[in-house]
C-alpha positions in Angstrom: 17.3 1.1 48.4 18.9 4.6 48.7 17.7 6.6 51.7 16.9 10.2 51.5 19.4 12.8 52.8 16.4 14.7 54.1 14.0 14.3 56.9 10.6 15.5 55.5 8.6 17.6 57.9 5.0 18.6 57.3 4.6 22.4 57.5 1.0 22.9 56.4 -0.4 24.2 59.7 2.3 26.9 59.9 2.2 27.7 56.2 -1.6 28.3 56.3 -1.0 31.1 58.8 1.4 33.0 56.4 0.5 35.8 54.0 -0.7 35.2 50.4 1.4 35.0 47.3 4.2 37.5 47.0 5.0 37.4 50.7 7.6 36.1 53.1 7.1 34.2 56.3 9.3 32.9 59.1 9.2 29.3 60.5 11.3 27.6 63.2 12.0 24.0 62.6 14.5 21.7 64.3 16.4 24.7 65.8 16.7 26.5 62.4 15.0 29.7 61.3 13.5 29.2 57.8 12.2 31.9 55.4 9.2 30.6 53.5 8.7 32.4 50.2 5.6 32.5 48.0 6.7 34.3 44.9 4.1 34.4 42.1 2.7 31.1 43.5 6.1 29.4 43.4 7.2 28.2 46.8 10.8 28.3 48.2 12.4 27.8 51.5 15.8 29.4 52.4 17.8 30.1 55.6 16.0 32.7 57.6 18.9 34.9 58.6 21.2 37.0 56.5 24.8 35.6 56.9 26.2 39.2 56.9 24.7 40.4 60.1 21.8 38.1 61.0 19.0 40.2 59.5 15.6 38.4 59.5 15.0 37.7 55.8 11.2 37.2 56.3 11.1 40.9 57.3 12.7 41.8 54.0 11.1 42.4 50.5 11.5 41.3 46.9 13.7 43.3 44.5 13.0 43.7 40.8 14.6 40.3 40.0 12.4 38.5 42.5 15.2 38.0 45.0 14.7 38.4 48.8 16.4 41.5 50.1 17.7 41.7 53.7 16.0 44.6 55.5 19.1 45.5 57.4 21.9 45.9 54.8 20.1 45.3 51.5 21.9 42.1 50.4 19.7 40.2 48.0 19.3 36.4 47.9 18.1 34.2 45.0 15.3 32.0 46.5 16.1 29.2 44.0 19.8 28.9 44.7 20.5 30.8 47.9 23.2 32.8 46.2 23.6 36.3 47.4 24.4 39.6 45.7 27.1 40.4 48.3 30.1 38.6 46.9 30.4 35.2 48.7 27.2 35.5 50.8 24.7 32.7 50.5 21.9 31.1 52.5 20.9 27.5 52.7 18.1 26.3 50.6 15.6 23.6 51.6 13.6 21.5 49.2 9.8 21.5 49.4 7.4 18.9 48.1 3.6 18.6 47.9 1.7 15.4 48.5 -1.9 16.1 47.8 -2.8 19.1 49.9 0.1 18.6 52.3 3.4 20.6 52.1 6.7 19.2 53.4 10.1 20.7 53.8 13.3 18.7 53.6 15.5 19.2 56.6 19.0 17.8 56.1 20.0 14.7 57.9 23.6 14.3 59.1 25.8 13.1 56.3 26.8 10.0 58.1 23.2 8.7 58.0 22.9 8.8 54.2 22.8 5.5 52.4 
């Protein structure tokens, strides 16, 4: 049986404290800052810091394309792919899955533990 390359972490208690649809929230998990995104009731999770200068993406806003815009220098990131508008900038993306009323985020395991 093939093992998952993710360690699934339940995030429901933290997510319930975040704003409603159309908002951004920050979460710290396993030493990483994650930006949780609820865009039109579609959930995404991306790296929480802009790679350009470390701006907090959860303090940003959505542009007309539904991308998350860094509040410091206005670089936008696609929540689905992590690709940035600033030529070569990108953020990590994290898978989310729902099981009943529970929400989980996939945190990458080291590559040498994959089977």
